[in-house]
N, C-alpha and C positions, 0 to 999 in steps of 0.2 A: 530386533525389537522396534527399530525405527520404521521398518516397512509395515509391521503390524499396527503401530500407532497411526501412521498415515492412512492406512487402509481403513482404520476405524473411523477416521474423519470422512473419507470419501464414501463410506457406506450410506451416509445421510444425503449424498448428492454431490454432483460436480460443483454446484453452487447451493449453499443453504443459508438461511437467515437465522441469526441468533436473536436472543431476547434483548440485546443491547441496542438502544436507540439514542442517537445524539440529537438533542433539541436545537432549534434555531440555526440550522446550517447556513442559511442566507446571511444571518448576522455574523456568524463565525467567519465566513469567507470575507465579508466586508471588513471585519476586524483585522484579519491577516493582511489584507491589501493596504489598510491604513497604517499598519504598524511595522510591516516587514517588506523586504524586497524579494520577490521570487527570482531565482537565478536559473540560468540555463541548465537543463537536465542533460547530462552527457554532452558537454559543449563541443565535442569534436564532430557532432552530427548536426547538420543544418536542418533541424526539425523544430517546429513551433511548440516546444514543450518545456516546462519550467517546474521547479520544485521549491519547497520550503521544508526544511528539516524539522522533524519532531524529535529525533535523536541524531546525534552527530559525534564526531571524534572528540571534540573539546567543549561541547555544549553551546557552540556558536551556530549561526545560521548563514555562514558564507557559502555553504555547499561544497567546500573544498576539504577533502576530496569525496565527501559522502554522496554527492549527486553526480559524480563523474563515473566513468567506467573504471572500476578498480583494477581490472586487468591492464588497461592501457596506462593508467596513472602509476601503478607499481612498476611497470616496465620503464617508464620515463624517469622516475624519481628513485629507482632502486629501493623501493619500499616493499613491504609485504602485508599490507592491510587486508583484512578479511571482513566479511559482513558483521561479525560479532564485535569488531573493534568500535563500532559506531553505536554505542549503548548509553551515552550520556545525554540526558534529557535537555532539550533547549527550553527557552522561556515560552515557546509556542505551547508546550505541553501543559502549562499552568492555566490555560483558559478554562473557566469554570464549566463550559459545555463539553470540553474535550476530556477533562480529567476523569469523569466517571467511565468513559469508554476505555481509557488506558488502565484504570485501577486494577481490574481483574488479572492483568498481565504485566503489572508494574515491573517485576524483576525479570521478565522473560522477553522483552521487546528490544530489538536492535535494528539499525539502519531503516528507520521508518520516516515517512515524509508525506506531505501533501503534494499531489501532482496537479499541475495546471496545464491543460492542453488548449492552446489558442486555436482559433479556426484553422483547419487544415492540419492540426497536430495529430500525430498518430504514433502507435507502437506497432512495428511489423510483426508478423507471425513468429512466435518463439515459444520456448519452454523455459521455465525458471530452474529446472533441476536436471541433472544427468546421473545415470547410474541408479543404484538402489539404496544408497546411504542417505536417506532423508534426515535432516536435522532441524527443519523449521517448516512453517507453513504460512500462508498469506491470508490476511483479513483485509477486506475492502470496505471503506465507508464512503458511499456516494454523497457528495455535498451540494453540487449545483450543475444543472444542465447535463444530466447523465442518462437520458432515455432516448431510444430510437424514435424517429429516424434521424434526429439531429446528431445524436452520438450513438455509436454502435460499439458494443463490447461483446466479442464473440469468443466463446470457450468451447472447444471440441465441436466446432461447426454450428453451434447454437447461439443466437442473439438473445441477450438477457436484458430484462427490464429491472429497475432498481427502485427501492423506496429510499428517499433521501434520509440520510442519517442512520439507516439501518446497518449494523455491523454484520457483514457476510463473510463466510468462508468461501474461498475460490480455489479450486484445484488447478493451480498453475503448473502442475506437472503436465497437464494436457495442453495441447497447442492453443494459444490464444492470441488475439490481436484486437486493436481498438483504433477508432478514428473519429475525430470531431468534424462533422460535416456542416456544422451550424455557423452562425455569424457571431456567436458568443463563446467565451471560454468555458471549458468543462473543468470541474474541480472534484477530486476524490482523494481519500487518504489510503495509503498502502502501509499496513503494519506487517513487519516480519516478526514472527513469534516463534520462540523456541518450542520444538516438538518434544513434549514430555508428558507423562501421565496426567499431571495436574491441568495443563492447558487443554489437552484433548478432552479430559473429563468435563471441564467447564463448558467448552464449545458444544459438546454432544449432550449435555444435560440441561443447558440453558438455551433451549431452542425457542424460536418464535412460536412455532406450533408444536405443542406437546400433548 
């Protein structure tokens, strides 16, 4: 069933836009910077990337361990945290421009955050899944400085352009990588969403172009 559901999403494209649009992305980013501290994303790697938790283990925004490598954190601390353990909403989620974006998936989101890539920040080529037992999918919300050539987001060999605030499905089973080549930070939201008939139905029926 999981493969069939995921295939149902990808039938609409490697990347496709939903009808959900977040207003005032510039103001939202400014609000996060004024009220929170972005913390190092995967602090074991010296890469200019930071995060702010939308969901976390305890509802806090320390980033520990939800913005860390769970594999390495679990090994170091003899814990067994998984992606779904990070499902408690933080105060970031209460912003009035963000709440309508989260509402359709309110009970189906886990380990979700805002990513901030400073100039030179990047994610190397990788895939988010292994095997065929898919249990979640990724939604991306571009917030600020997200278009080429300043910022490149490549999925399956193609560079994509983004509408700020538009909630997009991204097939991160396919190889993807991204790089901020500009002089300003890039901001975007990554939502991890449970793969189930209801979330798939919403994404595939509530398209930007219908």
